[in-house]
BAFI-3210 file (N, C-alpha, C; in Angstrom, 3 decimals, decimal comma, padded with zeros to 6 digits):
// residues 293
n [1|2|3|4|5|6|7|8|9|10|11|12|13|14|15|16|17|18|19|20|21|22|23|24|25|26|27|28|29|30|31|32|33|34|35|36|37|38|39|40|41|42|43|44|45|46|47|48|49|50|51|52|53|54|55|56|57|58|59|60|61|62|63|64|65|66|67|68|69|70|71|72|73|74|75|76|77|78|79|80|81|82|83|84|85|86|87|88|89|90|91|92|93|94|95|96|97|98|99|100|101|102|103|104|105|106|107|108|109|110|111|112|113|114|115|116|117|118|119|120|121|122|123|124|125|126|127|128|129|130|131|132|133|134|135|136|137|138|139|140|141|142|143|144|145|146|147|148|149|150|151|152|153|154|155|156|157|158|159|160|161|162|163|164|165|166|167|168|169|170|171|172|173|174|175|176|177|178|179|180|181|182|183|184|185|186|187|188|189|190|191|192|193|194|195|196|197|198|199|200|201|202|203|204|205|206|207|208|209|210|211|212|213|214|215|216|217|218|219|220|221|222|223|224|225|226|227|228|229|230|231|232|233|234|235|236|237|238|239|240|241|242|243|244|245|246|247|248|249|250|251|252|253|254|255|256|257|258|259|260|261|262|263|264|265|266|267|268|269|270|271|272|273|274|275|276|277|278|279|280|281|282|283|284|285|286|287|288|289|290|291|292|293]
n.u [089,749|090,236|088,327|088,750|086,829|086,374|086,690|087,065|089,193|092,576|095,234|097,636|100,258|099,482|099,690|097,656|095,100|092,135|092,463|091,170|090,996|091,976|094,507|095,994|099,404|100,224|097,702|095,485|094,334|091,842|091,979|090,268|090,923|091,050|091,683|094,630|093,626|091,586|089,162|088,077|088,365|086,842|086,038|087,067|086,312|086,314|087,820|090,547|089,790|091,049|090,063|088,058|089,115|092,015|094,368|096,493|096,790|095,206|094,868|094,005|093,218|094,049|095,728|095,947|098,440|098,592|100,751|102,878|105,629|107,676|110,776|110,404|109,651|107,451|106,404|105,063|103,238|102,427|099,769|097,785|096,519|093,746|091,783|089,157|087,167|087,616|089,110|091,556|093,169|094,913|096,829|098,156|099,780|101,076|104,238|106,478|109,805|110,491|109,607|111,487|112,547|110,373|108,364|105,406|102,831|101,166|098,687|095,698|095,081|093,547|092,972|091,393|091,574|090,541|090,804|091,523|091,731|094,342|095,685|096,258|094,374|095,588|095,384|093,859|095,824|097,898|098,802|099,325|101,020|099,287|100,478|100,283|100,850|101,554|101,513|101,788|102,616|102,898|104,048|103,169|105,086|106,794|107,198|106,130|104,029|103,963|102,931|101,059|102,523|105,595|108,088|109,720|111,703|109,661|108,319|105,704|104,938|106,384|106,368|107,585|108,090|108,382|106,806|104,731|102,471|103,487|105,793|107,578|107,163|109,126|108,781|109,632|108,645|107,347|105,600|103,383|101,381|101,855|100,318|099,483|099,162|097,820|097,622|096,934|097,069|098,402|097,775|099,817|103,153|105,748|109,318|110,279|107,918|106,948|105,039|104,030|101,794|100,724|099,167|096,453|094,311|091,320|091,329|091,235|093,134|094,994|096,665|099,094|100,020|102,916|104,933|108,080|109,920|111,901|113,629|115,154|114,824|116,449|115,036|112,644|112,557|112,545|111,699|111,864|111,011|113,452|115,253|116,797|116,235|116,860|115,306|115,492|114,665|114,865|116,349|119,503|119,130|121,394|122,556|120,614|120,871|123,465|123,113|121,161|122,600|124,540|122,941|122,065|124,462|125,026|122,878|123,513|125,810|124,952|122,937|123,535|126,133|128,262|131,423|131,699|133,212|133,787|131,194|130,665|132,419|131,304|128,696|129,317|129,556|127,293|124,916|121,645|119,337|116,158|113,747|111,723|109,211|110,629|111,039|111,147|113,387|113,497|114,832|115,596|118,033|119,369|120,037|120,493|119,383|120,833|123,470|124,120|124,788]
n.v [069,769|069,226|067,602|065,651|064,356|061,360|061,927|063,147|060,906|061,074|060,529|061,606|063,788|066,758|070,250|071,524|070,891|071,860|072,956|070,963|071,378|073,845|074,579|075,738|075,999|073,611|072,602|069,777|066,983|064,729|062,380|060,783|057,930|055,973|052,510|051,020|049,669|051,137|050,658|048,367|045,737|043,913|041,461|037,971|037,097|039,248|041,137|042,982|045,514|047,008|048,256|049,879|051,315|052,356|053,067|052,955|053,351|055,642|059,039|061,225|064,633|067,823|069,215|072,461|074,316|076,989|079,724|078,225|078,141|077,960|076,373|075,999|073,547|070,857|069,387|066,527|065,048|061,831|060,570|058,628|055,681|054,174|051,286|051,589|049,735|047,519|045,520|044,230|043,944|041,947|040,869|038,465|039,046|039,733|038,316|039,712|040,707|038,305|036,306|035,112|033,044|031,863|031,474|032,341|031,637|032,662|032,615|034,662|035,322|036,916|038,156|038,638|039,945|039,863|042,420|042,508|042,828|043,804|042,391|041,110|038,782|036,576|033,932|030,878|029,955|031,775|034,839|038,267|040,978|044,054|046,728|049,621|051,767|054,461|054,102|056,084|059,498|062,928|066,041|068,597|068,949|071,749|071,664|069,572|066,640|064,227|060,788|058,516|056,229|055,955|056,981|060,008|063,065|064,613|062,987|060,823|057,566|055,973|053,705|052,959|051,421|052,926|055,151|055,845|055,718|057,848|058,811|061,462|062,936|064,544|066,824|068,367|071,700|072,937|074,614|077,423|076,921|074,208|071,833|069,105|065,605|062,356|058,772|055,272|053,438|050,863|047,896|046,365|045,654|043,970|044,462|045,685|045,075|042,741|041,498|043,714|044,567|045,601|044,858|046,084|048,841|050,828|053,871|055,825|058,425|060,251|063,252|065,727|068,878|070,638|073,542|074,293|077,016|078,373|076,216|074,151|071,106|068,296|066,036|063,582|063,128|061,172|061,128|059,243|058,339|057,235|057,206|058,758|059,293|059,190|059,310|057,917|057,366|055,261|053,561|052,130|050,381|050,460|052,952|054,607|053,857|054,841|057,623|058,139|057,562|059,579|061,891|061,524|061,771|064,480|065,654|064,968|066,499|069,208|069,661|068,317|068,772|067,183|066,233|065,565|063,398|061,903|061,162|059,624|057,496|056,509|055,726|053,592|051,524|051,408|052,047|051,366|049,943|050,553|049,153|050,100|049,538|047,119|047,157|049,793|050,780|052,098|053,331|053,754|055,290|054,871|055,976|055,417|057,643|057,694|057,576|060,070|062,052]
n.w [111,495|108,023|105,423|102,595|100,315|098,312|094,903|091,605|089,853|089,498|087,248|086,826|087,930|088,015|087,406|086,199|086,975|088,737|092,056|094,681|097,333|099,661|101,903|104,980|106,058|108,506|108,832|109,210|107,292|106,320|103,907|101,377|099,452|096,433|095,479|093,862|091,695|090,716|091,928|090,793|091,653|093,942|094,797|094,665|092,191|090,510|087,824|086,517|084,347|081,787|079,581|080,422|082,565|081,914|083,204|086,166|089,775|090,881|091,977|094,713|094,927|093,483|096,379|097,494|098,991|101,004|100,547|099,628|097,498|094,509|095,147|097,821|100,436|101,039|104,055|104,814|107,181|107,881|109,506|109,957|108,392|107,253|106,330|103,980|103,420|104,977|103,838|101,500|098,272|095,867|092,994|090,707|087,791|084,612|084,659|083,881|084,092|085,349|083,738|082,116|083,602|084,901|083,060|081,075|081,667|083,739|086,223|086,645|089,314|091,168|094,391|097,285|100,527|103,896|106,437|109,747|113,314|113,352|111,415|108,095|106,527|104,706|103,957|105,202|106,838|106,836|108,120|107,678|109,080|109,564|107,981|106,973|104,108|101,805|098,378|096,469|096,508|095,907|094,437|092,003|089,095|087,439|084,740|082,101|082,641|084,753|084,885|087,029|087,142|086,980|089,423|090,603|090,875|091,931|093,644|093,551|092,243|094,339|095,996|098,429|101,483|103,752|103,543|105,501|108,391|111,058|109,954|108,211|105,109|102,848|100,263|097,149|096,185|093,248|091,917|092,479|095,366|095,433|094,825|095,862|095,704|096,550|097,063|096,219|098,401|100,487|102,334|103,201|102,061|100,393|100,079|096,939|095,625|094,090|092,219|091,077|092,348|095,434|098,600|097,908|098,697|099,134|101,003|104,069|104,767|107,058|107,111|108,066|106,957|106,568|105,887|104,634|104,245|101,587|101,186|099,155|097,549|095,992|095,523|096,839|100,409|103,405|106,806|109,682|113,098|113,847|111,692|108,774|105,279|101,730|098,519|095,312|091,912|089,030|086,227|085,322|088,468|090,026|089,576|090,672|093,352|093,898|093,526|095,470|097,821|097,577|097,808|100,416|101,821|101,286|102,601|105,242|105,444|105,061|106,978|109,319|109,896|109,054|107,675|104,273|103,333|105,557|106,165|103,928|104,415|106,848|106,054|104,442|106,221|107,875|106,575|105,160|102,741|101,231|099,083|096,410|093,865|091,914|089,136|088,404|089,555|092,053|095,009|098,507|100,389|103,601|106,973|110,432|112,953|115,311|114,687|113,813|115,623]
ca.u [090,374|089,567|088,053|088,727|086,182|086,722|086,109|087,707|090,418|093,615|096,306|098,803|100,582|099,339|099,414|096,572|093,808|091,648|092,608|089,922|091,029|093,035|094,827|097,074|100,444|099,848|096,376|095,338|093,344|091,491|091,890|089,748|091,579|090,661|092,841|095,405|092,846|090,462|087,933|087,520|088,491|086,260|085,876|088,011|085,827|086,484|089,014|090,965|089,340|091,743|089,306|087,238|090,037|093,294|095,536|096,489|097,244|094,513|095,208|093,080|093,837|095,217|095,589|096,703|098,983|098,761|102,099|103,902|106,203|108,825|111,958|110,043|109,495|106,345|106,666|103,766|103,243|101,397|099,334|096,985|095,976|092,745|091,067|087,769|086,238|087,991|089,722|092,521|093,187|096,130|096,673|099,346|099,500|102,249|105,430|107,468|111,192|110,627|109,145|112,651|112,771|109,124|107,400|104,388|101,491|100,838|097,248|095,332|095,386|092,866|093,001|090,879|091,908|089,982|091,718|090,902|092,573|095,722|096,301|095,675|094,175|095,960|094,814|093,455|097,004|098,895|098,384|100,367|100,744|098,788|101,492|099,850|101,727|101,080|102,349|101,983|102,417|103,786|103,658|103,126|106,240|106,505|107,250|105,693|102,979|104,250|101,811|101,158|103,282|106,948|108,390|110,724|112,040|108,426|107,679|104,995|104,716|107,651|106,190|108,563|107,288|108,521|105,801|103,789|102,150|104,582|106,924|107,416|107,584|109,534|108,605|109,928|107,568|107,753|104,635|102,628|100,359|102,460|099,492|099,782|098,304|098,209|096,751|097,592|097,377|098,596|097,684|101,186|103,866|107,133|110,284|110,340|106,559|107,349|104,054|103,542|100,598|100,772|097,847|095,870|093,051|090,853|091,727|091,094|094,470|095,088|097,974|099,266|100,899|103,724|105,663|109,423|110,215|113,252|114,437|115,013|115,284|116,661|114,080|111,966|113,214|111,651|112,245|111,131|111,533|114,789|116,092|116,560|116,467|116,662|114,704|115,792|114,077|115,395|117,140|119,664|118,953|122,688|122,759|119,713|121,491|124,590|122,606|120,489|123,650|125,151|122,012|122,075|125,710|124,887|121,955|124,303|126,763|124,338|122,042|124,044|127,499|129,250|132,298|131,095|133,997|133,565|129,861|130,849|133,030|130,357|127,600|129,831|129,507|126,045|123,735|120,774|118,523|114,787|113,522|110,368|108,924|111,954|111,150|111,389|114,664|113,319|115,515|115,830|119,261|118,965|120,951|119,832|119,690|121,759|124,836|124,322|125,359]
ca.v [068,969|069,205|066,297|065,670|063,102|060,794|062,694|062,740|060,117|061,635|059,598|062,433|064,814|067,886|071,598|072,062|070,568|072,814|072,438|070,552|071,813|074,795|074,446|076,521|075,172|073,153|071,982|068,332|066,635|063,333|062,235|059,508|057,502|054,702|051,622|051,076|049,059|052,051|050,106|047,300|044,420|043,857|040,048|037,119|036,871|040,464|041,221|044,323|045,778|048,220|048,954|050,880|052,125|051,870|053,438|052,509|054,250|056,933|059,942|062,242|065,950|068,335|070,067|073,707|074,732|078,440|080,213|077,389|078,725|077,199|076,468|075,578|072,113|070,380|068,330|065,863|064,097|060,808|060,279|057,399|055,126|053,167|050,719|052,062|048,614|046,391|044,465|044,653|043,037|041,865|040,001|038,103|039,284|039,493|038,235|040,660|040,250|036,948|035,340|034,391|031,841|031,263|031,308|033,395|031,096|033,081|032,809|036,024|035,355|037,904|037,641|039,631|039,512|040,700|043,050|042,600|042,552|044,156|041,463|040,802|037,331|036,214|032,599|030,314|029,648|032,848|036,194|039,268|042,158|045,248|047,775|050,420|052,774|055,055|053,844|057,333|060,837|063,797|067,388|068,778|069,653|072,966|071,336|068,200|066,122|062,803|059,922|057,851|054,980|056,051|057,989|060,957|064,089|065,149|061,922|059,933|056,159|055,507|052,360|052,757|051,044|053,926|056,205|055,194|056,503|058,137|059,368|062,737|062,878|065,864|066,884|069,676|072,521|073,468|075,591|078,012|076,050|072,865|070,822|067,817|064,460|061,110|057,621|053,969|052,912|049,417|047,373|045,904|045,408|043,554|045,255|045,338|044,914|041,815|041,279|045,055|044,843|045,377|044,539|047,375|049,109|052,200|054,251|057,148|058,760|061,537|063,882|067,123|069,470|071,772|074,195|074,765|078,064|078,590|074,996|073,496|069,716|067,636|064,940|063,260|062,617|060,683|061,081|058,451|058,650|056,683|057,198|059,668|058,571|059,893|058,407|058,169|056,362|055,196|052,384|050,969|050,633|050,754|054,400|055,189|053,657|055,759|058,989|058,220|057,679|060,905|062,868|061,337|062,372|065,936|066,000|064,893|067,605|070,533|069,834|067,677|069,206|066,162|066,278|064,614|062,176|061,092|060,585|058,579|056,367|055,937|055,036|052,311|050,506|051,339|052,394|050,305|050,311|050,089|049,023|050,231|048,605|046,808|047,448|051,224|051,137|053,052|052,924|054,724|055,094|055,208|055,883|055,630|058,947|057,580|057,768|061,430|062,887]
ca.w [110,434|106,730|104,825|101,137|099,933|097,018|093,804|090,348|089,987|088,644|086,920|086,554|088,915|087,095|087,893|085,386|087,578|089,728|093,424|095,324|098,727|099,989|103,325|105,553|106,692|109,836|108,816|109,021|106,283|106,077|102,452|100,894|098,220|095,821|095,383|092,626|090,612|090,433|092,488|089,959|092,270|095,282|095,122|093,938|090,835|089,706|087,003|086,114|082,986|081,355|078,539|081,103|083,352|081,380|084,002|087,552|090,834|090,888|093,067|095,194|094,983|094,201|097,560|097,401|100,283|100,978|100,792|099,005|096,295|094,000|096,007|099,177|100,666|101,860|105,032|104,972|108,290|107,743|110,867|110,038|107,145|107,607|105,177|103,856|103,275|105,814|103,035|100,495|097,120|095,074|091,818|089,946|086,377|083,783|085,515|083,373|084,042|085,850|082,735|081,584|084,408|085,369|081,983|080,948|081,913|085,099|086,407|087,005|090,731|091,999|095,763|098,224|101,888|104,963|107,397|111,072|114,477|113,095|110,468|106,791|106,508|103,339|103,787|106,494|107,656|106,756|108,482|107,441|109,904|108,889|107,991|105,825|103,532|100,562|097,208|095,726|097,054|095,155|094,045|090,555|088,507|086,687|083,322|081,894|083,525|084,950|085,225|088,330|087,065|087,533|090,431|090,147|091,869|092,523|094,425|092,636|092,578|094,923|096,556|099,499|102,654|104,800|103,372|106,406|109,584|111,953|109,222|107,509|103,715|102,362|098,811|096,578|095,631|091,948|091,431|093,582|095,935|095,508|094,160|096,479|095,408|097,203|096,819|096,078|099,729|100,634|103,694|103,438|100,811|100,530|099,326|095,526|095,069|093,039|091,156|090,721|093,146|096,861|099,134|097,561|099,389|099,317|102,348|104,654|105,232|107,738|106,997|108,455|105,953|106,996|104,803|104,967|103,272|101,053|101,288|097,860|097,558|094,699|095,405|098,098|101,600|104,461|108,158|110,662|114,425|114,080|110,497|107,664|104,023|100,467|097,544|093,905|091,020|087,672|085,871|086,189|089,894|090,634|089,535|091,675|094,662|094,049|093,689|096,768|098,839|097,457|098,391|101,865|102,298|101,241|103,686|106,476|105,444|105,161|108,118|110,532|110,135|108,742|106,508|103,326|103,145|106,762|105,996|102,920|105,117|107,806|105,355|103,944|107,261|108,649|105,780|104,649|101,583|101,064|097,641|095,897|092,771|091,386|087,712|088,222|090,147|093,150|096,239|099,572|101,156|104,963|108,107|111,710|113,550|116,435|114,194|113,301|116,654]
c.u [089,544|089,281|087,988|088,123|086,657|085,989|086,701|088,978|091,445|094,760|097,573|099,011|100,651|099,040|098,219|095,189|093,425|091,831|091,252|089,853|092,198|093,260|095,924|098,160|100,071|098,497|096,475|094,194|093,106|091,201|091,362|090,429|090,987|091,891|093,487|094,656|091,642|089,128|087,336|087,567|087,996|086,025|086,903|087,588|086,035|087,798|089,299|090,617|089,946|091,060|088,426|088,092|091,456|094,487|095,393|096,923|096,532|094,820|094,029|093,845|093,321|094,829|096,518|097,149|099,289|100,192|103,193|104,337|107,353|110,076|111,681|109,963|108,224|106,856|105,319|103,895|102,102|101,014|098,573|096,552|095,036|092,099|089,619|086,768|086,562|088,589|090,738|092,560|094,549|095,866|098,051|098,993|100,748|103,499|106,611|108,873|111,363|110,252|110,297|112,863|111,472|108,145|106,343|102,977|101,045|099,330|096,952|095,510|094,758|092,650|092,577|091,043|091,238|091,082|090,979|091,935|094,051|096,440|095,538|095,586|094,329|095,446|094,386|094,652|098,041|098,247|099,577|100,065|100,282|099,810|101,232|100,894|101,070|102,042|102,707|101,737|103,389|103,198|103,715|104,385|105,812|106,631|106,873|104,635|103,229|103,003|102,037|101,836|104,703|107,007|109,464|111,034|110,827|107,791|107,028|104,891|106,000|107,550|107,288|107,789|107,376|107,592|104,580|103,496|103,342|105,769|106,551|107,973|107,892|109,512|108,939|108,654|108,085|106,855|103,909|101,496|100,788|101,673|099,863|098,720|098,763|097,181|097,533|097,997|097,481|098,399|099,030|101,825|105,269|108,048|110,340|108,996|106,589|106,342|103,444|102,216|100,913|099,418|097,042|094,532|092,635|091,069|091,157|092,429|094,453|096,526|097,945|100,321|101,600|104,494|107,006|109,826|111,692|114,181|114,183|115,627|115,487|115,661|113,507|112,927|112,141|112,408|111,322|111,616|112,972|115,738|115,814|116,907|116,176|116,215|115,048|115,191|114,741|116,244|118,380|119,599|120,280|122,960|121,846|120,287|122,607|124,104|121,908|121,512|124,297|124,246|121,961|123,327|125,590|123,908|122,705|125,271|126,068|123,527|122,538|125,526|128,590|130,167|131,831|131,883|133,953|132,189|129,905|131,421|132,017|129,252|128,049|129,603|128,135|124,786|122,927|119,974|117,106|114,480|112,043|110,142|110,199|112,118|111,443|112,701|114,564|113,980|115,542|117,123|119,035|120,143|120,155|120,308|120,735|123,212|125,145|124,903|124,444]
c.v [069,079|067,764|066,471|064,354|062,627|061,573|062,225|061,950|060,643|060,643|060,333|063,408|066,143|069,183|072,218|071,747|071,611|072,227|072,114|070,996|072,773|074,752|075,423|075,575|074,863|072,481|070,469|068,064|065,131|063,206|060,843|059,164|056,180|053,815|051,700|050,503|049,909|051,475|048,955|045,925|044,502|042,420|039,246|036,887|038,086|040,418|042,678|044,518|047,101|048,902|050,046|051,838|051,720|052,127|052,940|053,615|055,606|057,727|060,830|063,551|066,783|069,193|071,267|074,093|076,224|078,826|079,397|077,997|077,855|077,454|076,167|074,054|071,861|069,310|067,705|064,802|063,106|060,339|058,959|056,987|053,987|052,602|051,200|050,921|047,443|045,238|045,091|043,603|043,074|040,955|039,653|038,266|038,944|039,440|039,063|040,063|038,809|035,891|034,542|033,073|031,118|030,931|032,397|032,913|031,403|033,251|034,233|036,265|036,479|037,341|038,762|039,102|040,431|041,251|043,143|042,253|042,816|043,250|041,442|039,288|036,844|034,818|032,099|030,107|030,773|034,185|037,129|040,474|043,341|046,368|048,704|051,431|053,326|054,699|055,122|058,550|061,746|065,165|067,501|069,505|070,893|072,779|069,872|067,794|064,632|062,026|059,312|056,490|055,131|057,036|058,912|061,965|064,692|064,189|060,947|058,521|055,538|054,095|052,012|052,507|052,065|055,129|055,794|056,073|056,636|058,797|060,690|062,582|064,303|065,859|068,276|070,371|073,161|074,592|076,216|077,096|074,612|071,793|069,415|066,790|063,271|060,015|056,324|053,402|051,384|049,038|046,817|045,699|044,943|044,450|044,747|045,210|043,990|041,676|042,583|045,378|044,585|044,848|045,833|047,590|050,571|052,589|055,597|057,465|060,147|062,035|065,260|067,722|070,689|072,314|074,677|075,753|078,064|077,403|074,176|072,104|069,207|066,524|064,609|062,789|062,090|060,706|060,263|058,845|058,204|056,791|058,435|058,921|059,464|058,886|058,865|057,039|056,425|053,963|052,808|051,340|050,963|052,261|055,109|055,034|054,663|057,188|059,155|058,344|059,065|061,979|062,751|061,957|063,893|066,427|065,992|066,073|068,934|070,718|069,194|067,958|068,205|066,612|065,198|063,315|061,292|060,424|059,430|057,318|055,695|055,155|053,687|051,191|050,356|051,626|051,154|050,862|049,790|050,136|049,182|049,226|048,373|047,192|048,914|051,681|052,166|052,519|054,088|054,340|055,648|055,145|056,137|056,937|058,853|057,750|059,225|062,385|064,032]
c.w [109,158|106,316|103,311|100,669|098,566|095,933|092,490|090,628|088,994|088,481|086,489|087,720|088,159|087,837|087,175|085,950|088,619|091,130|094,036|096,773|098,892|101,494|103,695|106,076|108,133|109,897|108,657|108,058|106,307|104,589|102,115|099,569|097,733|095,709|094,006|091,437|090,230|090,876|091,718|090,613|093,711|095,744|094,319|092,491|089,927|088,943|086,660|084,647|082,523|080,184|079,145|081,928|082,952|082,272|085,439|088,497|090,818|092,149|093,444|095,336|093,829|095,398|097,386|098,813|100,212|101,345|100,162|097,681|095,802|094,843|097,462|099,243|101,462|102,811|105,374|106,055|108,077|109,141|110,977|108,638|107,528|106,344|105,156|103,899|104,193|105,047|102,092|099,392|096,446|093,890|091,274|088,484|085,577|084,659|085,017|083,390|084,497|084,828|082,132|082,312|084,769|084,251|082,032|081,261|083,349|085,233|086,850|088,495|091,524|093,394|096,698|099,641|102,911|105,870|108,724|112,140|114,209|112,125|109,151|106,708|105,062|102,976|105,155|107,420|107,694|107,097|108,297|108,321|109,053|109,072|106,812|105,382|102,273|099,441|096,480|096,598|096,312|094,916|092,525|090,069|087,724|085,184|083,161|082,893|083,712|085,338|086,605|088,230|087,601|088,681|089,872|091,228|092,571|093,521|093,463|093,163|093,131|095,469|097,554|100,788|103,780|104,624|104,190|107,617|110,527|111,290|108,553|106,108|103,262|100,838|098,291|096,098|094,348|091,447|092,625|094,046|096,092|094,761|094,640|096,119|096,242|096,918|096,802|097,436|099,699|102,102|104,155|102,076|101,131|099,734|097,884|094,851|093,845|091,914|090,659|091,394|094,609|097,316|099,098|098,265|099,231|100,771|102,764|105,325|105,857|107,642|107,659|107,545|106,543|105,788|105,329|103,877|102,873|101,304|100,034|097,904|096,137|094,458|096,763|099,188|102,540|105,777|109,033|112,045|114,635|112,892|109,638|106,385|102,820|099,419|096,130|093,087|089,655|087,472|085,086|087,661|090,577|090,645|090,542|093,072|094,895|094,293|095,036|097,891|098,791|098,070|099,906|102,472|102,331|102,303|105,019|106,577|105,746|106,434|109,415|110,773|109,825|107,595|105,538|103,196|104,386|106,690|105,001|103,565|106,047|107,113|104,798|104,950|107,922|107,830|105,400|103,486|101,738|099,574|097,330|094,783|091,962|089,928|087,437|088,852|091,247|094,420|097,224|100,271|102,555|105,939|109,383|112,341|114,648|115,992|113,866|114,335|117,043]
res [m|h|r|l|p|l|g|p|l|y|y|e|f|s|r|h|n|e|p|r|l|r|v|q|p|g|d|s|v|l|v|e|t|e|d|a|f|s|g|q|i|r|t|d|e|d|r|r|d|k|t|k|r|p|y|g|n|p|q|t|g|p|i|w|v|e|g|a|e|p|g|d|t|l|a|v|h|i|q|e|i|k|p|s|l|g|q|c|a|t|r|t|s|d|p|k|q|l|a|e|w|l|g|t|d|c|p|h|g|t|h|v|c|p|i|r|d|g|f|i|h|w|s|d|s|v|r|i|p|y|r|p|m|l|g|c|i|g|t|a|p|d|t|g|v|p|t|t|m|p|a|g|p|h|g|g|n|m|d|i|v|e|t|c|p|g|n|i|i|y|l|p|v|y|v|p|g|a|y|l|y|l|g|d|a|h|a|a|m|g|h|g|e|l|s|a|s|g|l|e|m|p|s|e|t|i|i|r|v|e|l|v|k|n|k|k|l|a|g|p|r|i|e|s|p|t|e|i|m|t|i|v|s|g|c|p|a|e|r|s|m|a|e|a|f|a|r|l|i|l|w|m|e|t|e|y|g|w|n|r|w|r|a|y|d|l|l|t|h|v|a|t|l|s|v|g|y|y|a|f|g|t|v|a|a|k|i|e|k|r|y|l|g]
***
């Protein structure tokens, strides 16, 4: 297994950075990542200082995948996500869209929680199950350099809870080597990531990277042991939902032999949605594999 230690923190999914690791398809990698606060919050007294670290969601990478070419697909198997420090942190900051109803006098709310025995100890009386996931994972586009704030066809800051151990993340390849980045691990997160902060933690994440040749994707997909799903980001969220469902229908048509209009009918009755950070309009449209035949 390769190990990619914590190094430069990248805040863009860029093809212009020198690859820090080169792997063959099928290789496993333990990747060290920093938390979304760039390591600035370790105690309840710490505060996010954007004058020193103005951006969020730092990434580790890029990882060069040998043989990856534009028009291929990476299949990233997430095998394990462990906390590096045995704790996670969150904060309440600007309530943004909620300010219309809640006001703007929101306390800073820095909150550090220990992780032990399979739980996040949020308070003396509240325990949250440890359900780790990656907020960010993506490849580098061939034009432009997206930051680690929004998500897009390359992946990025999707904040989808299904980007978790046991699942496969499918990402389009736009440039030779793919330039894979990942980071922004959460110990747990609710749908919508309401305060724009999950239970953020530095992590050691183990992935296995496979390469699917000559398979061009319009955007990220996720496969779990029981579901398949397509992810789309953008506002208004209603349009993202529609496009995600359309991509799911086309996936069912091309790889599972479904007539698209029968798939359209079936999804009307059995599909579900997962919601990333609500302000970015990120959604995953899902169907259970048992319906696919």
